C-alpha positions, 0 to 999 in steps of 0.5 A: 083951851082948858075946859071940863066937861061930862062927854056922856051926856050931850043934851045937857053939855052946857050946865056940865061945863066949865069953861076957863077959856083967855083967848089972844088976852080977850076978857074971857066973860067976854068970849062966853057971851059970844061963842056957842055950845053946840052938842052934837051928837057925836061930839061939843063944839065949842064956836066962835062966830068972831073967827067963824070957825070952833075954838075947840071941839070935843068928842068921846072917840069908839071903837070903829063903827062902818057908816058910810060917808056923805061929803055935804057940807052946809051950814049949822041950822041951829046958829045964823048964817051971818055968825058962822062960815058959807061954802063960797068961803073956801070956794078958790081960797086953796084951804080945805074945810077940815072937820075937827071932829072926823067924818070918820069917828061919827056913830051914826046917818045924822052924826056923819051928817052934823060932822058937816056944819061948818061948824067944826070945820076951820081952813087947813092945808090940804095937802101933806097937811088935812089929808096927809099928816093929819089924816094919819093922826085922826087914823092914830087916835082911831087905833087907840079907841079901838084897842082902849073901847074909848078914847076923849079928844079934843082939836082946834085951831091957833091963831096968832095976832098976825092971820090971815082971813078967807071968804066974805066972811073972813073965816081965821085961817090957823097958822097951827091946829092941837090934838089932846087925847086922854086915855081913860083905860091908861090914864094917860093925856098926848098933845100935839100941834101942827103947823097949817102947812105942807108936813113932808113924811116917808109916807108922802116923801114930797111937796105937793100942790098946796097952798103958795101963801102958807 
């Protein structure tokens, strides 16, 4: 994803965005006619109804706040039901509903509710990935935000031409995930690409029961 967006003006984000996104060789204009630009309170989602996932999610992460987590996954009321995933697509799939804008980054109760919209989710291997090294990366971003005061983050999936699907809605399963972090204080960028499979670290030490296909 190659995008510029004014993250301080969520209400006008469609007017303040310039997207140059080529996706699996698809025509950019066709893609932009198809996608939904979803301006939530604490993040913006560039949601594709073909993949049933966001292609990127942009957020402004500030110093830690203490908002109670509410695990209430739901469809986004601003997107037609058939154009997005549903809860049953993930049931018994072996994949987590993986946040792109993490719940722990939300600034208030309403933002917390919006973070659990399925338009903010991609299928992620859970043990040693979504609940392991990916969660560690999210924690690291918050540590940088606590130090700097603010960072800007893009997160999203990467697909290949042999991607698999889950559920009746055929939600695309990414082969990798990316996270791009910008630190205004130091004028630095750092980017990560992680395979969507179990990754053993010094913390987790060994493989756990994960998705056999990944």
